[in-house]
Each structure stands twice: as structure tokens, then as C-alpha cells.
C-alpha positions, 0 to 999 in steps of 0.5 A: 469652521474651527481653526487651531481650537478657536471658533472663527465665525463665517460671513454670510458670503462664506456660508453661501460658498459652502452651501453652493459647494455642497449643492454642486457635490464639491463640499467633500473635496473642499474639505479635503483639499481646500478651495485652492484644490478646485479647478478654475471651472469649479471655482468660477461656477461657485463664484457665479452662483454666489453672485447670482444669489446675491443679485437675486437677494438684492432684487427680492429686497428691493421688490419688497419680498422677504429674504427667505425666497432668495435664500431658498435658491430663487428657483435655480436648478443646478447640474452637478459638475 
């Protein structure tokens, strides 16, 4: 994301938040009003999915699988809010 003309790199977790927001159909609203403009249900859903994906990634790595299977969504199917 650009801030005041300077490029600010995002952490992996921040990129994951944006990816999940897009999957849930919330990315446009995040762009318009920011994370604070989302409801507690929406932010909780995003946070829960971030946690689940991080857990899946850690499990995949400990099981000797590559990180790509966890990063690809790990077979999760989500319903839009």
C-alpha cells in the first residue's frame, strides 16, 4: 500500500488479511472506510480465518508438506457475509 508517496511493504499477515477480505467480498469496503469501518462480526471472521490459515500452514510445515498447500486455502470454502 502507498502512504504519503512512500511504499510501505506489507507483512505476510497483512497480505493474508487483504486476501481474506477479498474472498469475503469486503475488500472494496476496507479500501473505502478502512478496517475500523467493518463490523465486529466481519473483523472477527477475518481474524478467525487468518488464525486458521496460519494454523494450517504450521501444521503443513510440521507434516513435511510444502507451504503452497496451506497458502492455497487448505480446502476451506467460505460464504460471503
